[in-house]
C-alpha positions, -999 to +999 in steps of 0.1 A: -136+374+143-161+347+139-166+325+108-203+327+115-205+365+109-221+379+078-194+394+055-199+431+064-197+426+101-159+423+102-155+458+088-178+475+112-163+499+137-188+501+166-196+531+188-178+531+221-201+545+249-189+564+279-174+543+306-198+531+334-174+520+362-186+498+391-167+519+417-181+532+450-178+568+460-171+578+425-176+614+412-188+604+377-186+633+353-179+615+320-213+606+304-234+638+306-260+622+329-281+647+348-270+649+385-305+654+396-330+626+396-361+624+374-394+640+383-411+623+413-442+622+391-424+602+365-412+577+392-448+575+405-461+568+370-435+541+364-444+524+397-481+526+389-476+511+355-457+481+370-488+460+374-506+431+358-509+450+325-472+442+318-485+409+304-498+430+275-479+446+247-475+484+249-491+508+225-470+503+193-477+539+183-469+555+217-500+577+210-502+592+245-465+602+244-468+617+209-498+637+221-480+652+250-449+660+230-471+676+202-489+697+228-456+708+244-440+719+212-473+731+195-471+707+165-495+680+153-492+645+166-485+633+131-453+653+132-439+633+162-419+601+161-409+582+193-382+556+198-360+537+222-337+565+230-326+591+205-298+567+193-325+544+179-344+573+164-311+584+147-305+549+135-339+550+117-330+584+104-298+572+088-315+541+075-346+557+061-338+593+052-301+592+041-293+571+009-271+540+009-245+542-018-255+578-027-234+598-052-233+626-027-220+624+008-238+630+041-222+661+058-215+665+095-188+683+115-154+667+119-157+670+157-192+658+166-212+629+180-191+598+171-221+576+164-227+594+131-198+577+112-207+544+129-242+546+114-227+555+080-206+523+082-236+502+092-259+515+065-233+521+037-237+558+036-209+579+022-200+609+043-177+639+045-166+654+078-166+692+075-139+709+097-151+732+124-137+767+126-106+773+148-129+783+176-148+750+172-179+767+158-200+753+129-197+775+098-229+774+078-211+784+046-191+752+046-223+731+043-236+747+011-222+721-013-241+693-030-248+667-004-268+636+005-281+652+037-268+671+067-267+662+104-252+680+134-258+682+171-270+716+185-254+723+209-226+703+194-210+675+212-184+673+226-177+710+222-210+724+237-211+753+213-245+764+200-255+775+166-282+802+167-316+796+152-310+823+126-279+804+113-299+771+112-326+789+091-298+802+068-285+767+064-320+754+056-325+782+030-294+770+011-302+732+015-337+726+004-334+693-015-319+670+011-328+662+047-313+684+074-313+668+109-306+689+140-297+666+169-309+685+200-299+661+228-286+691+249-308+720+237-327+724+269-296+736+288-293+769+269-302+765+232-332+775+211-350+745+195-352+743+157-386+727+162-399+762+157-388+759+120-403+725+111-435+739+096-415+763+074-389+737+061-404+703+052-368+688+049-360+696+086-360+669+112-352+676+149-343+649+173-343+651+211-339+628+241-353+625+276-319+612+288-303+645+296-326+674+307-353+651+320-330+627+338-344+596+322-312+581+306-321+547+322-355+547+306-344+551+270-368+575+254-361+597+223-382+614+197-382+634+165-403+662+152-406+671+115-430+672+086-456+644+085-438+632+053-405+626+072-423+611+102-441+586+079-408+575+065-395+568+100-426+549+110-422+527+080-386+519+090-396+514+127-425+490+118-401+470+096-377+466+125-396+467+159-432+476+163-429+480+201-398+501+208-411+517+240-424+496+268-453+504+292-430+518+319-411+540+295-442+554+280-458+561+314-426+578+328-420+599+297-456+612+297-454+621+334-421+639+329-435+662+303-464+669+326-442+681+354-429+714+339-421+729+373-396+702+382-381+703+347-375+740+350-361+738+385-335+711+378-326+725+344-319+759+359-298+743+387-276+726+361-272+759+342-262+777+373-237+751+383-223+751+347-216+788+349-200+785+384-179+756+373-168+774+341-156+804+361-138+783+386-120+764+358-109+797+343-094+807+376-074+775+376-059+785+342-082+764+319-095+776+286-132+768+285-153+769+254-187+786+256-213+759+265-250+757+260-250+720+272-248+702+305-210+698+301-179+719+296-151+714+271-118+727+283-080+725+282-052+737+302-023+752+281+003+739+305-009+704+312-015+673+292-052+664+291-046+626+293-024+632+324-050+653+340-077+627+333-055+600+348-048+621+379-085+628+384-092+590+381-067+582+408-088+604+431-120+587+420-131+615+397-137+606+361-142+629+331-141+622+293-109+624+273-111+619+235-080+607+217-089+625+185-071+650+163-077+686+172-092+678+206-067+655+222-058+682+248-094+688+258-114+673+287-152+671+285-166+675+320-202+668+329-218+694+352-225+676+384-240+687+417-223+715+437-206+689+459-194+669+429-181+699+411-164+711+443-146+677+445-135+680+409-122+715+414-103+704+446-085+676+427-078+697+397-064+725+419-040+700+436-029+685+402-022+720+388-004+733+419+017+702+423+033+708+389+039+745+390 
């Protein structure tokens, strides 16, 4: 702890991102990165943008990207906000749409994206973690109390479970006076986007990222879609913090990615197919696997300790995510990799399971 810190810094509990080891020949299935590369058109656009114009600032509004997102989702450009990854977009959401020192808590699931309580600590937002059901599903009825806002991922992370659009609409119908944020980082892998509801519910904001389904985690591009009123609030926060969140290369690559629908569909479908194959193979090995609409699986083996399995995998240069958290300490979160990566994972798991039986 430094004597030069401002007083509140010492009490912050920062978010811990997934490990990024510097190891060769590693089967890396711990951070939900897409196993397939980005669209070749995106790479070409990034290369083309790496020219003399880099001496100039990028478009502070990201107008071209907003336009292509608006067209893709059939909304107005004024309903789109873009930022440096969905984490920055979420940071602005917490700062600008949820109240500091509110009398009523922000609500989110007890097992969810662990950045939410971090943002609450950063911005002084009271919160209440609502327990998931025994099957790890979100229960809409549990979110009907007085609140200072609601946020949850859909599909949820790290469980991968998806809340149907009809249930989100029911949630919005009983929460009309506070902002409801649906964090759709993984929605392209099997969910139905709540963007379809933003014109009906002015308090709904939907966030997405290009890191997962569009394979651009290294580019850092996220966005939000909602009513023009909500978007204006986010723009005011952004322009009080950083007027140029997306650089020229990120803007060029993101636009090109949206314009290559065929490649997006091809790689998205490949991930889904591998997810289903991997899920079936894990069941054969004795694992209990939660239904997943994401690019990862959440599973446990009733006869083996999850931490021990994760350690055994690591010894064989396969890494997955293990959370030391109540209710899920016996689960592993496994990113869906390529067929060869998944085969290697299954091979090592089979040896670990058979060695102890």
